[in-house]
C-alpha positions as a printed Julia matrix, in Angstrom:
306×3 Matrix{Float64}:
 -77.86  -99.44  -119.19
 -74.39  -97.9   -118.71
 -75.79  -94.3   -118.9
 -78.46  -94.96  -116.34
 -76.07  -96.46  -113.78
 -73.64  -93.53  -114.04
 -76.2   -90.91  -112.94
 -76.34  -91.8   -109.22
 -72.55  -91.88  -109.01
 -72.35  -88.38  -110.49
 -74.94  -87.02  -108.08
 -73.08  -88.44  -105.16
 -69.9   -86.88  -106.35
 -71.48  -83.5   -106.8
 -73.06  -83.69  -103.33
 -69.77  -84.53  -101.72
 -68.01  -81.66  -103.39
 -70.76  -79.3   -102.33
 -70.55  -80.48   -98.77
 -66.83  -80.09   -98.7
 -67.02  -76.59  -100.19
 -69.63  -75.51   -97.61
 -67.49  -77.05   -94.83
 -64.5   -75.1    -96.04
 -66.57  -71.91   -96.03
 -67.82  -72.55   -92.47
 -64.3   -73.37   -91.29
 -62.96  -70.16   -92.85
 -65.72  -68.15   -91.17
 -65.01  -69.75   -87.82
 -61.34  -69.17   -88.23
 -61.96  -65.49   -89.11
 -64.29  -65.05   -86.14
 -61.77  -66.67   -83.86
 -59.07  -64.35   -85.11
 -61.36  -61.35   -84.46
 -62.19  -62.53   -80.91
 -58.51  -63.09   -80.16
 -57.75  -59.58   -81.4
 -60.45  -58.08   -79.17
 -59.1   -60.04   -76.24
 -55.64  -58.73   -76.79
 -56.98  -55.15   -76.64
 -58.35  -55.57   -73.04
 -56.17  -54.03   -70.26
 -54.19  -56.51   -68.29
 -55.1   -56.29   -64.58
 -52.23  -55.34   -62.23
 -51.23  -57.86   -59.68
 -52.31  -57.15   -56.06
 -49.6   -55.87   -53.69
 -48.22  -58.46   -51.37
 -48.01  -57.47   -47.66
 -44.45  -57.93   -46.54
 -45.02  -57.46   -42.81
 -45.87  -59.82   -40.06
 -48.86  -61.93   -41.13
 -49.78  -62.56   -37.47
 -51.04  -59.12   -36.58
 -52.98  -58.96   -33.33
 -56.27  -56.92   -33.59
 -56.51  -53.81   -31.4
 -58.77  -54.0    -28.38
 -62.04  -52.1    -28.68
 -61.58  -48.47   -27.71
 -64.08  -46.64   -25.55
 -65.75  -43.61   -27.09
 -63.98  -40.42   -26.19
 -65.98  -37.21   -26.83
 -64.14  -34.35   -28.46
 -63.47  -31.46   -26.06
 -65.7   -28.43   -26.49
 -63.87  -25.22   -25.64
 -67.11  -23.43   -24.81
 -68.09  -26.1    -22.25
 -66.14  -26.42   -19.01
 -66.98  -29.74   -17.33
 -66.89  -30.12   -13.59
 -63.23  -30.33   -12.57
 -62.12  -33.76   -11.43
 -59.99  -33.57    -8.23
 -57.94  -36.52    -9.48
 -56.63  -34.7    -12.56
 -56.45  -31.13   -11.21
 -53.1   -29.74   -10.1
 -52.13  -30.17    -6.48
 -53.05  -27.08    -4.42
 -50.26  -24.86    -3.13
 -48.76  -26.29     0.04
 -48.8   -24.45     3.4
 -45.06  -23.71     3.43
 -45.2   -21.85     0.1
 -48.2   -19.87     1.21
 -46.38  -18.76     4.35
 -43.33  -17.59     2.38
 -45.55  -15.55     0.02
 -47.72  -14.01     2.77
 -44.63  -12.82     4.7
 -43.71  -10.38     1.96
 -40.77   -8.08     2.69
 -41.81   -7.08     6.2
 -39.65   -9.74     7.83
 -36.58   -8.64     5.85
 -34.33   -6.16     7.5
 -32.75   -5.02     4.23
 -35.89   -3.78     2.44
 -39.08   -2.15     3.59
 -42.52   -3.44     2.46
 -44.05   -1.84    -0.62
 -47.36   -0.26     0.44
 -50.17   -0.2     -2.06
 -53.56    1.46    -1.77
 -56.65   -0.71    -2.47
 -60.14    0.72    -3.01
 -63.51   -0.89    -3.45
 -67.16   -0.02    -3.25
 -69.44   -0.91    -0.3
 -73.08   -1.73    -0.63
 -75.2    -1.7      2.55
 -77.0    -4.87     1.45
 -73.85   -6.96     1.79
 -71.36   -5.45     4.24
 -67.76   -6.68     4.37
 -67.16   -8.97     7.3
 -64.51   -7.78     9.69
 -65.17   -4.17     8.63
 -66.19   -3.02    12.09
 -63.1    -4.48    13.74
 -60.91   -3.05    10.99
 -62.39    0.41    11.47
 -62.04    0.23    15.24
 -58.39   -0.83    14.92
 -57.69    1.93    12.42
 -59.28    4.5     14.72
 -57.41    3.25    17.74
 -54.1     3.28    15.92
 -54.66    6.9     14.87
 -55.68    7.87    18.4
 -52.75    6.35    20.22
 -50.61    9.05    21.88
 -53.04   11.82    21.0
 -54.84   13.59    23.84
 -58.18   14.91    22.67
 -59.75   17.94    24.46
 -62.74   17.26    26.67
 -66.07   17.39    24.91
 -68.05   20.53    25.65
 -71.76   20.04    26.2
 -74.16   22.46    24.43
 -77.47   23.59    25.73
 -80.51   22.07    23.98
 -82.64   25.17    24.39
 -80.59   28.2     23.41
 -77.4    26.57    21.98
 -75.0    28.29    24.42
 -72.2    26.24    26.1
 -73.07   25.09    29.54
 -71.29   26.56    32.6
 -69.34   24.31    34.91
 -71.58   22.64    37.45
 -74.77   23.37    35.51
 -77.0    20.42    34.98
 -79.37   19.73    32.23
 -82.12   17.17    31.84
 -81.21   14.56    29.24
 -83.87   14.0     26.64
 -86.06   10.95    27.07
 -85.11    7.79    25.19
 -88.55    7.66    23.62
 -88.03   10.99    21.83
 -84.46   10.28    20.81
 -84.28    9.13    17.17
 -82.55    5.83    16.49
 -78.9     6.1     15.51
 -78.33    4.91    12.0
 -74.75    4.77    10.89
 -74.38    4.9      7.1
 -71.27    3.14     5.82
 -69.01    5.09     3.48
 -69.51    4.43    -0.27
 -65.93    3.21    -0.62
 -63.45    1.32     1.48
 -59.8     2.29     1.37
 -57.04    0.16     2.89
 -53.34   -0.36     2.46
 -51.56   -3.66     1.83
 -48.06   -4.99     1.37
 -47.95   -5.64    -2.38
 -45.18   -8.21    -1.95
 -47.47  -10.43     0.08
 -49.98  -11.0     -2.7
 -51.36  -14.54    -2.8
 -53.59  -14.86    -5.85
 -55.26  -17.98    -7.05
 -58.16  -19.12    -9.3
 -58.12  -22.59    -7.73
 -60.96  -21.63    -5.37
 -64.0   -22.25    -7.51
 -67.63  -21.67    -6.58
 -70.84  -22.95    -8.05
 -72.4   -20.6    -10.57
 -74.15  -17.75    -8.8
 -73.58  -19.32    -5.41
 -71.21  -19.15    -2.41
 -70.76  -22.94    -2.23
 -67.44  -24.45    -3.24
 -67.45  -26.34    -6.51
 -64.99  -29.14    -5.72
 -62.78  -30.71    -3.08
 -59.67  -28.99    -4.5
 -61.01  -25.57    -3.5
 -61.8   -26.91    -0.03
 -58.26  -28.28     0.34
 -56.78  -24.93    -0.81
 -58.72  -22.96     1.79
 -57.67  -25.49     4.49
 -54.02  -24.91     3.55
 -54.59  -21.16     3.67
 -56.11  -21.43     7.14
 -53.07  -23.4      8.32
 -50.7   -20.87     6.81
 -52.47  -17.93     8.49
 -52.06  -19.61    11.9
 -48.29  -19.96    11.54
 -46.4   -18.38    14.41
 -44.53  -15.99    12.12
 -47.86  -14.5     10.89
 -49.84  -14.38    14.1
 -49.15  -10.65    14.69
 -50.36   -9.66    11.18
 -53.79   -8.98     9.78
 -54.91  -10.01     6.35
 -57.55   -9.08     3.75
 -59.38  -11.69     1.65
 -60.52  -10.21    -1.66
 -63.15  -11.73    -3.94
 -62.97  -10.91    -7.62
 -65.46  -11.59   -10.41
 -65.31  -11.73   -14.22
 -66.88   -9.15   -16.5
 -69.69  -11.56   -17.31
 -72.84   -9.93   -15.88
 -73.66   -6.56   -14.49
 -71.25   -4.58   -12.34
 -73.68   -4.34    -9.41
 -74.5    -8.04    -9.32
 -70.85   -9.01    -9.55
 -70.01   -6.64    -6.65
 -72.6    -8.26    -4.39
 -71.69  -11.81    -5.44
 -67.91  -11.2     -4.89
 -68.63   -9.76    -1.43
 -70.82  -12.71    -0.51
 -68.1   -15.08    -1.58
 -65.4   -13.17     0.31
 -67.66  -13.33     3.38
 -68.05  -17.12     2.89
 -64.3   -17.47     2.85
 -64.1   -15.32     6.03
 -66.54  -17.71     7.74
 -64.62  -20.78     6.54
 -61.28  -19.49     7.78
 -62.88  -18.52    11.08
 -64.28  -22.05    11.42
 -60.78  -23.46    10.83
 -59.41  -21.54    13.82
 -58.27  -18.21    12.29
 -59.19  -15.31    14.58
 -61.82  -13.01    12.96
 -59.96   -9.97    14.36
 -57.17  -10.68    11.92
 -59.35  -10.9      8.82
 -61.13   -8.47     6.54
 -63.36   -9.73     3.69
 -63.69   -7.39     0.68
 -65.47   -7.87    -2.6
 -64.16   -6.01    -5.63
 -66.58   -7.24    -8.23
 -65.3    -6.88   -11.8
 -63.19   -3.77   -11.14
 -59.99   -5.73   -11.65
 -61.21   -7.92   -14.51
 -58.69   -8.33   -17.36
 -60.96   -9.87   -20.01
 -64.11   -8.65   -21.72
 -67.56  -10.33   -21.56
 -67.23  -11.8    -25.07
 -63.99  -13.62   -24.39
 -63.87  -17.44   -24.07
 -64.92  -19.08   -20.84
 -61.43  -20.25   -19.95
 -60.23  -16.68   -19.94
 -63.14  -15.34   -17.89
 -62.51  -18.13   -15.34
 -59.12  -16.59   -14.64
 -60.76  -13.35   -13.39
 -62.86  -15.28   -10.83
 -60.1   -15.45    -8.3
 -59.35  -15.0     -4.61
 -56.47  -12.62    -3.59
 -55.03  -12.46    -0.13
 -52.88   -9.55     1.04
 -51.17   -8.69     4.32
 -52.59   -5.45     5.67
 -50.12   -2.66     6.23
 -50.56   -1.81     9.94
């Protein structure tokens, strides 16, 4: 009986020892795994702290900005009269146009100017200028009387002899061919050059109000009492962009348009000569940037050397 009762107690003891041994094994495995996990955690990089803004935390946001396009050097927008420089005033124009002719200490410097003439677009004021030049040369010179020649045999007619004038129907019309070039002399110290007078492309119309105001100031300066006894030439110049012939015609048309404008403002047409020089005085080549070519499209005013 004693042997039989001891068997369950022994089995319970063995089971308890087995359970405790397995628990110890599991605990050791868990401990080892925890150690490995902690080691892997220690190997991870420690993140750096975020920088702290030391300024004013109450920063006002900027107002929304309007889109501003970047300037394109190849594109020249229409000039705005509000941002363009103020045109030269009348007083400064008068002082420039006087030159050295009003000074008693120095004589004016005479310069020769030459340009081509095309019969399609004649310079305005050319007829009056030619008449005045011819009258000035003829003053004080007595020309011999013209001697009439016979139509039939070519011998000079005797005094008192009459001849029948040819009929008007058989007389060919008189066609006066202008010279290929126009030569005139100016006072080089009276040069008034500007590129502020702008025209529309390929046209004789002014491009903006600043050009209109400049020409109005020029008209007022030409009517000053100190300049009333002088004559002036208005030169139109073109850039090298385009053909020489087309630039010559366009510059002459623009000079004629300035002539008409000054005449409408009260300047006597007998005191003006409009001349187009085309691209003969251009300083830049056709391939240069537009802002350089625009400097050659200018208007130059000289005082004529009488």
